[in-house]
N, C-alpha and C positions, 0 to 999 in steps of 0.2 A: 665790362657788361652790355657791350654791342652784339657780343657772339651771343647774347642769350633769346629766345626764341618769346620775344615782346614786342606789343606795340608800339609803333614809334612816338605816340604821342608819353606814351613811359619814358622811354629812354631818353628823350627832350627834358621831361621832366626830372627825372634823374641830373644829368647832365649840369641844368642848373640850380640845381639844388647842390649840384660840388659833392655828388657821392660817386665814386669811381669806381669801388670795390663790392664786392659779392658781401666782403667783410662788414663794411657798412651798414649794411641791408639788414644783415642776420643781427647785428649788437642792438637794433634801434626796433620799439615796439609799433606797433603800427598807425597807434596814435604819433609819434613823435615821426615816420615817414609822412602819414596824412598830412602834417602841419609843414613840415620840411618843404614839401614835393609841392602839395596844392591838389591833389590826385585823391578820386575820388575814394571812398573805402570799398569798391569791390575791386578799383587797378590796384592798390596796395596788397589788398590779401591774394593780386592775379601774380603780381611781383612776388611776395614772399613764398609762395608756390612754386613757383618757377624756381628760383636762386635757391630754397628747401631741396627741389630736385636734384639739382647739379652739383653739391658741393659732396666731395667723396665722402662717406661715414663708415666704418667698420660694420657689416651684417653683422647682428645682436645673436649672440646662439648661448644657450645655457650650458652649465656643467651637465646636467644630467643628456642635453643630446649631444654632448660633445664625446661623453663617455659612450653613449649608445654607438657613436660615428666607429668610432675607437675598435669596440669590440665588434661589432659587424665587416672590420677590415677596412671598410671607406674606402676611399677609391687612388690608389697607388702609383709611383712609377718608380718602377726598378731601379737601379746605381748601377747596373752591369757587372754586378758581384753576387754571388749566390749568401756567401757569406756574411757579409756585410746589409744582406736583404733580410737577414734573418738577423743580425742584429737591430734592425730599425723596425722588425717586425710587417718586412714586406715592401720597404723604402719608402722612400717622400711623400709627405702627406699632398693631397690636390685640394686641400683649401688652407687657408692663411698662409704663413712667409716663415721660409725655412733660409734660417739666418746659417751659413758657413764662415768660420773665425777660424783666425788663427795666423800666427806668424809668414812672413816669409818665406818662399820654399816650402811649406807644411803640406802642399799638394792641394790647396784649393780648387787653383783654375783646371787642373789634371783630373778633380773631380767631375767640376763642369762640363767640362767636355766628354767627358763618358755617360754624364747623365744625357747633354743634346742629343747622341747616339742610342742609345737605351731606350727612350723616349717613343722613337719610329719603330721599336719591336714593334708584334704582336700582343694582344692583351695575354696571349695566354702565356705567353714570356718576359710577364712583366711588363711591357710598355704600354704606351697610350693611342698608337697607329697612328702621330702627327707630328709636326716639326717644332722647333723650339728657335726663338728669338734671345738670341745674344747681344745683351745691351754693354759697349766697352766703354771705359772711361778711362782707363789708367794707359794701357800702353796698346799698340795694333793689336786685332783677333792674333789669336794661335794657330792660325791658317798649317802652317808647317807642321805644331805638332798633332791638327787635325788627321790631315790627310796619312798622318803614320800611325795614326790609330785605328784609321777604318780598316784597312783591309786585315789588322790581328784582330777586331772584332769580327767581322764579317768569316773571318776562320773557325772562328768559336761557338758558329751558329750551323745550322741541318744546311744542306743545300739547296733544298728548294726555297726556304725562310730566306738566304742571303742573296739569292739570285731576283726577287722579287724588292728589295728594297736599294732605293739609291739614295744614302745616306746623308750626301755631297749635296743633295741639294736641296735639301730641308732643314737648311739650319739658314734662318735668316739673322742678317749681321745688322747694328745699328753702332754708332759711335756717339758718344754725347760727350763733347769740349765742356761744358758748363749745367750748371743747374736748371738753367731754361731750356738747354737742348734737349734736358733730362725728361722735364716736367711735356715738353710737345711730343714727345714718344709716348711717354707713360699715359698720359691725359688725352692724345690726340689720333698717334698713328698706333698705337695698342690695341683699343680697344676696337678699329677699322678691322686691324689683323683678326685679332679674335672673333670677329662677329662672322668671318668667313672660314671660323673651323679648322682652320691652318695648321695651328697652334694648340701646342698644349705643356708647353714649358717658357716659360719666360726666367731666363736669367741675369741678371747687372752685378756684371765684374767692375768695379766695384763700387757701392754704394758710398764707400768711406771716401773716396779722393774728393771727390767734387766739392758735398758741403766740409770736407778739414778746409778746403783753401778759403775756398768765397765766405766765409763770415769768419768773424775776428773775435776777438774774447769778449767785446762787448755788444756782441750781436747773439747770446747762445741763448736767449730766450726766445728770440725772434727766430735762429737756426731750428730751436724746438717745436715750432708752429709747424714751421715747413717740413722736417722731418712728421708730425704726424698726420700733416696731410696727403703727405706723400704717401707716406705707410697704409693712410685711409683708401686712399684709390687705387692701390694692390691688393688689400684686401677684397675690396669692392668687385676689382677683375675676378680673382681669384674664385670666390664664391658664384658669382651670376656665369661663369665659363667653366667653372670646374676645372681650373688647370693647377700645375703648381708653380708655386713662385719661389724664385733661390736667388736670395740678396746674398753676395758674399763683403764681409764683414774686414775692416784691419785690426787690428787691437793696439793699446797704448801701454806702456812700460806703469809699473806701481813698484817703486821704488822704497825700500825702508830700512832706517840703520842708518850709521854715518859713513861720509864717504868713503872709508879705511875698510869699513865690512857692512856688505848692501848685499840685499836678498831682491832679487828680480820677480818679481811677478808680472803676468801679463792679464789684462781684461779687453773686452769689444771695446771697440771705439764708439763712439756716438751717444755714450751716455745712457740716463736713464728713458729720454724723452723717443730714444730710435728701442731702447728694450722694449718697452710697453706696447711693440706694435709686433713684436715678433711671435708666432705661435713654436718655434719650434728650433734650439739653437745647438750646431754645432761644431763643436772646436776642431782642429786637425795642426796636433803638434808632431817635431820631430825628437828623435829620442839620440841618446851615444848609443845604441848597440844596433849591430847589422844583424841579417839575417845570413846562415851562411845557404851555400847550397846542399846541404843535408837537412835543410830544414823544408818541410810539406806548405806550399803556400796557395795562395788564388783554390780556383773551384774547378781545375783540369787534373786533378791529383798530378802534377809534375813537381819535379826540383826545379829548383830557382839555381839559375849559373853565377857562380862569382858571389860577390858578397853584394844584399841592398838595405840602405837604409831602413830601419824600422821604425815605424813613425803612429801615432795614435788617432785613431777619432772614438773624440768624447762627447758623451749625450749630458749637456749642461744643463736643458731643458726641457720639456715637452710632454706634452697631455697624455700621453699614451705611453712612454718609454721610461725606464727607470734610470736614472744617474749612471752610466757605466763606461767604459772607455775599452776600445776592443785594437788590437794591433793590427796593423795592415803595412802593405808596400807599394810601389810608386816603378814600374815595370814598364820598359817601352812600349807590351801592349797592353796597358792600361792600369787602372786601380786595382788592388787584390787583397780581401781580408784574409790574413793568417787563421788559418784553421786549427783549431785545441787539439791538442794532443788526447790520442786517445786511450 
């Protein structure tokens, strides 16, 4: 409460009344606050206004406004592959939260790294001419893989465009080892970075790791409240600064049948509390199939050497996309959608 822009007399009155959180203030009526703190009604109204202003909440948007925004094209960021951009109708939205979920080694981090490069492209090439913030919560940032992607990414661009880009200098990296560190980044440091217009993409890889570890089975209700508050802050930042927000999510196994005959299925982790905050959910998965050198892939109209595992990008839900799946591959030079047979 001391961080709030309030007169010292109000802070002192709250401390004496043992009111230490904004949640307590919001849940109390003006009359209760006035009686508990001995403050005047004017001071109570000021307190409620200040607390209401700083509590994150998703910006309201009607179904018609969302539909019209999608029809007009809206603001998008390319995923770095024309084939997948076409599937996603221009790329990822720059409002709300886009979740990329899937099993381990399905290509989630690969796609996020490619997004960090494509967001820096000129607007005419699908970028937003801005940097990216990559928040890692599990492993160290995959800098080696990023530096492997950069020269291949630049090679596909016109020489004049490639010469003007300093792709490795515009990716800001943060590491959060617990929920408190993640909150500090999202609530304090990220708004400062966004206000300077240096970042047009925020990636959290992954949102699942910390919330799975720090909350026990008896704390699911509290975890849900923290997740909703966290999601509301991301929505607010995306709305205020028109930036793309991408959250990587893990999956949980759903097992049906007996121990001898079980059918395995995966669903995104963190339950309904988090799902209600997601605007677009994309699921990545590996298949048992391989793409051979006779299959035409990517946007370069070249043939893939050797065998590459075929993967699927599935639209689980989105306000502007039909539910469908599309094959893609991960190669040394990045993520590429497989073109349809003509």
